[in-house]
C-alpha positions in Angstrom: -43.5 -73.0 -63.5 -46.3 -75.6 -63.1 -46.0 -79.1 -61.8 -46.2 -80.7 -65.3 -43.3 -78.6 -66.5 -41.3 -79.5 -63.4 -42.1 -83.2 -63.8 -41.1 -83.2 -67.5 -37.8 -81.3 -66.7 -36.8 -84.0 -64.2 -38.1 -86.9 -66.2 -35.9 -89.9 -65.9 -33.6 -88.3 -63.3 -35.4 -89.1 -60.1 -34.1 -92.0 -58.1 -31.0 -93.4 -56.4 -27.8 -93.2 -58.5 -24.7 -95.3 -57.7 -21.3 -94.1 -58.9 -19.5 -96.4 -61.3 -16.8 -94.3 -62.8 -15.1 -90.9 -62.2 -12.5 -88.8 -63.9 -10.7 -85.5 -63.2 -9.7 -84.2 -66.6 -8.3 -87.1 -68.5 -7.3 -89.0 -65.4 -9.4 -91.8 -64.0 -10.2 -91.9 -60.3 -10.8 -95.0 -58.2 -14.5 -95.0 -57.5 -13.8 -96.5 -54.0 -11.8 -93.4 -53.1 -14.8 -91.1 -53.6 -16.8 -90.3 -50.5 -20.0 -90.4 -52.4 -21.9 -93.7 -52.4 -25.2 -92.4 -53.8 -26.7 -89.4 -55.4 -30.4 -89.2 -54.7 -32.5 -87.1 -56.9 -36.2 -86.5 -56.3 -38.9 -83.8 -56.6 -36.3 -81.2 -57.5 -34.1 -82.0 -54.5 -30.8 -83.8 -54.2 -29.0 -85.6 -51.4 -25.5 -86.9 -51.4 -25.1 -90.1 -49.3 -21.7 -91.3 -48.0 -20.5 -94.9 -47.6 -22.1 -95.1 -44.2 -25.5 -94.1 -45.7 -25.4 -90.7 -44.0 -26.8 -87.7 -45.9 -23.7 -85.4 -46.1 -24.9 -82.7 -48.5 -28.4 -81.7 -49.7 -30.2 -79.0 -51.6 -32.3 -78.5 -54.7 -31.6 -78.7 -58.4 -32.9 -77.3 -61.7 -32.4 -78.9 -65.1 -32.7 -77.8 -68.7 -32.8 -80.8 -71.0 -33.6 -78.6 -74.0 -29.9 -77.5 -74.2 -27.1 -79.6 -75.6 -25.6 -80.8 -73.4 -28.3 -80.7 -70.9 -27.6 -78.6 -67.8 -28.1 -79.1 -64.1 -27.8 -76.4 -61.4 -27.3 -77.9 -57.9 -27.9 -75.4 -55.1 -26.6 -76.5 -51.8 -28.7 -75.9 -48.7 -27.1 -78.2 -46.1 -23.7 -79.6 -45.5 -20.4 -78.4 -47.0 -22.2 -77.3 -50.2 -24.5 -74.9 -48.4 -24.7 -71.6 -50.1 -22.9 -72.8 -53.2 -24.1 -73.6 -56.7 -22.6 -76.3 -58.9 -23.2 -75.7 -62.6 -23.1 -79.0 -64.3 -23.7 -80.6 -67.7 -25.2 -84.1 -67.9 -26.2 -86.9 -70.1 -28.8 -89.5 -69.3 -28.8 -92.7 -71.3 -31.2 -95.2 -70.0 -30.1 -96.2 -66.5 -26.7 -94.3 -66.8 -26.2 -90.7 -65.7 -23.0 -88.8 -66.3 -22.5 -85.4 -64.6 -19.6 -83.1 -65.2 -18.7 -79.8 -63.4 -15.8 -77.4 -63.0 -13.9 -78.3 -59.8 -13.1 -74.6 -59.2 -16.7 -73.5 -59.6 -15.9 -70.9 -62.2 -18.1 -71.9 -65.1 -20.3 -74.6 -66.5 -18.3 -77.0 -68.7 -19.2 -76.6 -72.3 -19.4 -80.4 -72.7 -18.7 -83.7 -71.0 -15.3 -84.0 -72.7 -12.3 -83.1 -70.5 -10.7 -79.7 -71.1 -7.1 -78.7 -70.6 -8.3 -75.2 -69.5 -10.9 -76.3 -66.9 -10.3 -78.8 -64.1 -13.5 -80.9 -64.6 -14.9 -83.7 -62.4 -17.0 -86.2 -64.4 -18.9 -88.9 -62.5 -20.9 -91.7 -64.1 -23.7 -93.3 -62.1 -26.0 -96.2 -62.7 -29.5 -96.4 -61.4 -29.6 -98.2 -58.0 -31.8 -99.3 -55.3 -33.0 -96.7 -52.8 -30.7 -97.0 -49.7 -31.6 -97.0 -46.0 -30.1 -94.5 -43.6 -27.7 -95.9 -40.9 -30.7 -95.5 -38.5 -32.5 -98.2 -40.5 -35.1 -95.7 -41.8 -35.6 -95.8 -45.6 -34.2 -92.8 -47.4 -36.6 -90.9 -49.5 -36.7 -87.5 -51.3 -38.4 -86.2 -48.1 -35.6 -87.4 -45.7 -34.2 -84.8 -43.5 -30.5 -84.1 -43.9 -30.2 -84.2 -40.1 -27.3 -83.1 -37.9 -24.6 -84.2 -40.3 -25.7 -81.4 -42.6 -26.3 -78.7 -40.1 -24.7 -75.4 -41.0 -21.8 -74.4 -38.6 
């Protein structure tokens, strides 16, 4: 896959995303209760940033925006998600990104709508400002995950 295909596949997704809503099935979750502060997407990689601006999970992702709903595969490389794949569906509307995935990791959800048969987490993000790490260094798509994401 060439660079232009990769660029168009990730078009509109790259940047810092701040969570604004979350649901498990039909039940709303308190956003403040989630450990995730930011989802950072850039150059085919993802970083999950906690409330202390520490990278706690990292890996790479692939998208297919030609499907309906669009799909995103997040492959963990560092942190608790290392060696695991999250098969998600997503919707991007302007500066709002909604991701949904099966909490048990069995299968990709068929849609963003909650299902009685599949425990699904759905998180909505809004585009945010790129955070800085607790060390004061700016966070970028090239930032190392660091010791917090070291494999045991």
